[in-house]
N, C-alpha and C positions, 0 to 999 in steps of 0.2 A: 679602047682606052680613051679616045677622043670624046665619044659620047658620054662616057662616065665623068669626065672632067667637066663637060658642059652641063650635064645634070647636077653636078656638085655646085657649080657656080649659080645655076637657077636656084637651088634649094637654099643656098646661102643668102641670095639677093632677097628671096621671099621672106626668109626668117628675119633678115635685118629689117625689111619693111614692116613686118608685124611687130618688131620691137618698138619701132618709131611711131607707129599707130597706137600701140599700147600705152606709151609714154604720154601721147597726146590725150588719151582718153583718161589718164590719171590726173590731169590738170585740173584743179578744182574748178567747179562750174562758176563760181564768183569770178575767178580770174579770166575765164573764157568771156563772160559777160563784159568785164572791165576792158578786155582787150578789144572786143567787138565795137563797143560804144566809142573807145578812144580813137580807133581806126576810122569809123565812120565820121565822128566829129572832125578830126584833122583833115580828112579828105574834103569835107564840105567846106571848112574854113579856109584850107589852102586854094580851092576852087574860087570860092568867093574873092579872096585876096587877089588872085591872079587876074579875075575878071575885072576888077577895079584898077588893073594896071600896076599893082603893088609887087615888089620883089621880095620873096621869102627870105632871102640871104641879106638884106639890108636891115640895119638896125636890129631890133630884138623880135621881129615879127613871128618867126618860127618858133622861137622859145616861148613866146606870149601864147601862141595857138597850142603849143604842146602843153603848157601848163594849164590853160583853161580846160582843155580836153581831159587832161588827168584828172583835174578837180571835179568836172562834171561827171566823168565815168565812175569815180569813186563815190560820188553822191548817189548815183543810181544803184550801185550795188550795195551801199550801205543803208539806204533809206526805203528801198522797194522789196517787197517779197518776190518770189520767183515768177508768180503769175503776172504780177504788175510790171516786172521787167520785160517779160515776153510781150505784154500788151504795149508797153511803152515803145519797144523795138519796132512794133507794127505800126504804131500810130503814136507819136510823141504828144500829140495834143488831146489824146483821150484821157478822160478822167478815171480814177482819181489821181493817177500819176502825174499829170501835167500840173495840177495844183500842188502837189507835193514838191515837185522838182523845180518850180519857178522861183521861189525864193532862194533856194540852194544855188541854182545856177546864177542868180543875180550876185550872190556872194562871191562865186567863182571869178566873176568879172573884175572884181576888185583885187585879185591876187596876181 
């Protein structure tokens, strides 16, 4: 009986894990790219701010970082095709993506 209960628990855990993975796979590719770029951007800007002795909880620094990163990430998924997005993720300075993104990122700084 104990082994049956243990086996049932394992099967339930595996099936729940599969559901979670399946849900992640159903997330639109555009959202996955957006989330990836937003997280990368936030991490880099937060690290830069800290290295300059700035505190993220003072003023509206964290909100400014979040807004800028959301804007730039949306620009990436809106104005690049899938191949350009992947190339941009590997090297943000590579053309043609870099030229496309530069003016859009500049607009994001003003927001």
